[in-house]
N, C-alpha and C positions, 0 to 999 in steps of 0.2 A: 504494499499499499504506500502510496505516495504522500508525503507530508504537504500540507498546503502551506502557502507562505502567506503570512500576515503582515500588514503594515501597522504603522505607529497608531493610527485612529482605531484600528480594530482591536489591537492589543490593549490599548488605553481603556477601550469599553469594556473589554472582558475583564480587566483588573478594577474596573470601576474608577478609574483615575482619568484626569484630563491629559490630552497629548503632551501638555507642557510639562506635566508632573511626570509622565513617562520619560519624557526627553532628560529631566532632571535626574531620574533614576539612571538612566544610561551614563549621564556624565558621572555620577557617583559610583558606578560599577555594580549597582544592586538590581539592575533590571534582568529580565530573562536573557539567555544567549541570543545574540542577534548578529546580523552581517550586514554590510553595505553593499548593494547591489544596483548597478546603474545609478549610483547617486541617492538611492533611497534606502533607509533602514528597513529591514526585513527581519521577520521572527519565523521559525519553524512552529507550526502549531504544537507539535509534541513537545518542544521545549518550553513553551508557555504553560502547558499542561503539567509538566515535570516541575516548573517553577512554583505553581499554586499547590501542588501535592507536598512539595518540600516544605512549604511554608505551615502546611497543615501538621505534618511530621514533626516540625520543630516546635509547634505550639503544643503538641501533645507531649513532648519530652519536658517542656517547661513546667 
């Protein structure tokens, strides 16, 4: 199965953050794994899902 590529607006909506907040997370190094392709920041859908799952696992340990 091929991973769907998501853009900043789509990931921001999924994380319930504004695009500006997501860009700040990228600058801080706290955003899901991403790449720049043709001048645009893109995320693999599986990486975003893993990022969310990781947050829940971390919260369960705390």
